[in-house]
N, C-alpha and C positions, 0 to 999 in steps of 0.2 A: 659862284663868284669867279670872275676871270682875273687872275693875278699874274702880273709880270714879275719875274724874279731877276734881279740884277746883281752881278758879282764883280768885285774889283779886278780879279784875275782868274784865269782858267786853270783848273787842276784836273786830275784824273777823275774826280768825283763830281765835277760840274755837270748839271743837267744839259741836255742837248735839244730839248723840244722847242717849238716855235715861240714860246713865252719865256724862254731863258736867254738872257743877254749878258755879255761881258763888256763893261765899260760904258761909253757914251751912248745916248739914244741914236739909233740909225735914222736914215732919211725916211724909211717906210716903217711905221710902227703899228702893231695890232691894237684894236680897241680893248680896253681893260678897265676894271673897276678900281684896282689898286696896283701900286708898284711897291715891291719889297726889296730893299737893298740889303744883301746878306754879306756880312764881313766875318772872316774866320781869324785873320792874322792881325796882330797889333799894328804892324807897320803899314797895314792897308787902311787904317781908320781915316786918315786924312783924305785919301782917294774916295773912300766910301761916303764920307760927308759931302764931298764935292759932287758925287754922283746923285745924291739926294737932290741937290739944287738943280742939277742938269735935267733930271727926269721930271722934276716938279714944273718945269716950263710947259710940259705937255700933258701931265696928269695931276689932278687936284689932290689925290691921296697918295703920298709917298712915305713909307715907313722904313726904318732902319733897325736891324737887329743882327743876330748871329752869335756864335760862341764867344767872340771877343768881348761882347757886352754882357756876358754871364747868362745868356739865354740858351741853355742847352736843349737838345731835343729830348722830350719826354714822351711817355706812352700816349698821352692825350693829343700832343701836337704833331707827332711824326706821321707824315703821309709819304709813301714811297714816290720817288721821282720829282718831288717839289723842290727841295733845297739840295738834294744830292741826286745823282743820276739814277735812272731806272734800274732796278735789280738790287740796289743797296738797301739793307735793313739793319736795324739795331735791336738786339734782344736784351742787352744790359747797358747801363750807363755807369760812369765813374770807375774808380780803381782804388784798391786798398793800399797800393804802394804809394810812396811819396818821393819819387825820383826827383832830384834837384833840377834836372833839365826838362822836366815835363810838367805841363799845366793842368793835366786832366783832373787830378785829385783836388786841386785848388778850385777849379771851375765847377766840377760836378760832384765832388765829395766821394765818399766810400761807394763801392760797387752796389748797385741795386738792380733788381730784375724788372724787366718789362714783360709781364706774363702774357699780355695779349699782343705780342709783337707781330708785325706784318710779315708775310711771306716774302722771300727774296733769295737770290742765289749768292749774294755777296754779303758776308757777315763783317760789319765794320766796328764791332764792339772793341773797346780799348783793351779789355782783359777778360775775355769770356771764360777762360779756364779757372777764374776765381768764382764762377757761378756754382750754385748747388747742382748736385748730380741730376736731380729731377728736371731742372731747367735745361741742363746740357742734353739730356735725353730727349726733351721736347724739341729742342733746336735740331738735333740730328734727325729726328722723325720728320720734321718739316723739310730739311735739306734733302732727304731721300726722294722727295717729289721734284727736285730741281735738277737742272743740268748746268754744267760749267761752274761748279761751286768754287767759291773763293773765301778764304779766311784772310781778309786784307787788313784787318785791324792789328794783327800781330799777336801770336800766341806766346805766352811766357814759357820759355823752354823748361825751366825747372819744375813747372807744374804739370807738364805733359806726362800722362801715364800710358801704360800699355793699352788700356781700354780706350782712352782718347784716340790713340794712334789707330787702333783697329776700327773705331767708329769713322774716323776720317777716311781711311782707305776704303770703306764700304760705300763711299759717295761717288757720284759722277764728278770727279775733282779736276779743277783747272790748276789751282795753285794754293799753297799755304804759305803765309808769311810768319816767320819767327822773328826774334830780335837778338842782337848781340851788341850792346851799347858800350861795353868796356871789356878789358881782358878777362875779368873774373867771370863774365857771362859765356866765355868760349867753351868751357867744359860742359855746362848744362846743355849748350847748343849741340855739342857733339853727341851727347846721350840722346837728346830728343830726335835728332836726324836719324840715328840708328833705329830708334823705336818706330819712326814713321815709315821707313823703308820705301821712300819715294824717289823717282827719277829726279836728277838735279834740277831739271827745268820746272818741276812742280814744287820743289822745296826752296822757297825764297827766304831772305833774311834781311830785315832792316838793320843797318849798321850806322849808328851815329858816329860822325867823325868830326875832328877839329874842336872837340870839347875839352875844357879844363887843361889847356896847354898842350894838347896832343900835337905831335909833329906830323908832317906829311909822310915821312918814312914809317913812323909808328902806325899811322892809319892804314897805309898800304899793307904793312905786314899783317894787321888784323883782318883786313878785307881778304887777303890771300888765304889766311888761316880759316876763315869762314867757308871759302870755296873748297879748301881741302877737307873740311868737315863734311862736305856733301850738300851744301846749300849755295844757291846763287845769291851773292850779296846785292843789296840795294842801298847804296851809300846815301846818307843824308847829312848834309852840312849843318852843323849846329847853328841855330838862330835863337838869340835870347828874346824874351817876351817884350822888351822895351825898345828894341831897335832892330834894324836890318843890317847885318854885317855884309859888306861887299868884299867877297873873297878874291884872292889872287887868281891869276890864270892857271897856276899849277894846282891849286886846290880844286878849282872848278873842273879842270881836266880829269883829275883823279875821280871826282864824284861822277862825272859824266861816263867815264869808262866803266865804273863799277855800279852803275844804275841801269845799264842797258844790257840785257842778257847776251846778245850777239857780240857786243864789244868786250864784255867780261870773258866769254868763252875764248875769243880770239887772243886776248891778252894772256890768259892763263895757259893757253896752249903753248905760247912762246916761253913762258916761265917754266913750265913743267918739262918741255922738251929741251 
């Protein structure tokens, strides 16, 4: 079956093949049996519903779905390269944590294993370190057949053991993402970075900023502390599930500087020197 996939906005995970589109139907459209509009963020629902009407002018069968509607990827549904770009795979879904700023546990429930997961070099699991050791070993065995391996879902620093770190270093590794969403997470991050023993360009860290009344100066200080711990920060401006916050130029500038490696390295060079 030929399926066109349509997305309200482009992200780093959006597929790039000839049957993947962002936004309105183009002038030249491929023949297809169905169109699937996929929506991830709550604030894109209105646009996604509009896209259903737009694409329905040209194709009789147009469906809408995605994580925002409570339709998570499971073992039976997930096919690499369809709703996320080629190379991305999921080996677990859900998370046992219930962080107030995160929707994963609400949408997907407690962590569960996808034992027959697809091969891929980009692990997008929400919290793979909560998986059983046998599952982790199976994932590592698969990843040893891959190049440019990424753990892009984010590893929970406090769960990272010496064995995890050794397994990760044994791979043909591109980068690993950790997380530091508040001040309390800084110490576990420092310990995890020391265990990983990776160059700073391979040790990345998601840093939630502007949450729960955090000021720009507080956010900057935490971002710089993440860098000093030995990880390149990837700043993420907090967005609540029910609306899209339009941040000030100053907030956007901070997030932009600390989400691009070259800009972060240049900024921190001036700070350290």
